[in-house]
C-alpha positions, 0 to 999 in steps of 0.5 A: 235929086229933087223933092219931087223924086222923094215924093214920087217914090213915097207915093209908089211905096205907099201904093205897094204897102197896101197891096193885098190888104183892105185899107181904111181911111180915117181923117187923112190916115191910112189904116191897115189891120190884119187881126189874123197876123197881129205881130206882122208889122207890114200887115198892121200899120198906119200912114199919115197923108200929106198935111195930116198932123200927129193927133189924127195919127195917134187917134188911128193907132188906138185901134191896135192893142198890141203893136202900134206901127207908123210908116213914115216917109217923104210925105209924112209931116215932120211934126208927126215923127217928132210927136211919135218920138215924144210918145215913146215910139222908137225908130225901128228901121231906117231905110234909104229910098234909092231911085235909078233911071238907068241900071247896069252892072259895072262888071259882067253879071253871071247868067241866071234864070228867072221863074215867075212864081205861081201856085205850082212854085209857091212851096219853093218860094215859101222855103226861101222866105223861111230861110230869109226869115230864119237868117233874120237880117231883114225881118228880125228874130225868127218867129213862126207866126210872123213868118206865116204873116209875111208869107200870107201877105206876099201871096195876097200881093200876087197879081199887082206884084210878081215874085221871081225865083232865081235859079241856076241849073234847076237849083233855087238860089234866091228870090225877088219881087217886081211891081209896076206902080201906078205913077210910072215907077217900077219897084224892086223888093224882097231881095234874098240870096241863100248864103252859100250862093252870095258873092257871085253877083247873082243879085246884081244880075237879078236887079239889072234884068228886073229893071230891064223888064220894068222899063219894057213894061213902061216904067221911066224909073226904078226904085228900091230901098236899102237898110241904112246899116247894111252893105247892099246900099253900096251895091245898089249905088254901083248899079246906078241907084241914087239916094232920094229920101229916107223912110222910117218905121216907128214902133211901140209895144202896148200890149 
């Protein structure tokens, strides 16, 4: 594990965060704002560039009149996070960024079918995203407006990102996303299996196959994130992913 790994993953994650949005750069701070979905955090946030201090971050946040959200990672100066804590922001989400050069299931994985999502299959993906959001493990308490914002953001990312339906015998079991990042890393994201189909190794099978496809596409490593307080992190470790950094979402309600 090296600091270079952490910085490379952070750079790739930052590229992904702005996909589907029109970011604005101000004094080294990346600002993403989506007035149509003001309560959707992944559509309204700022990120401080390397070497950028807290004053520039706090100034950029002044444009948000409801939620102020900062995405912090290995490229964020430590003083920025300290200043946010002092200003009453809370660290809402702690994620472990995990990287693998080789991915393999320790046991034989079940056979699943992957269907790339386009316009014809979008309603099926939307139904799974709704179920994911209603469960609330990854997205917080259900809110119809937030759910609509999440789905709209996913749709805007089509192209640089591929969404996949996990199916078996014509039945939709879950979904996931892959992306080839500009710095040669592959990203696996948005992993969800319907509760009644869990415990069978379906997501392990998806991750292994997704990693294989990303390698074929030219990626020399694959990364994903894991909630620090949830059990999937142990699954990812068994598949060959190692922790390289943590990332935090800092949040303050002002409106």
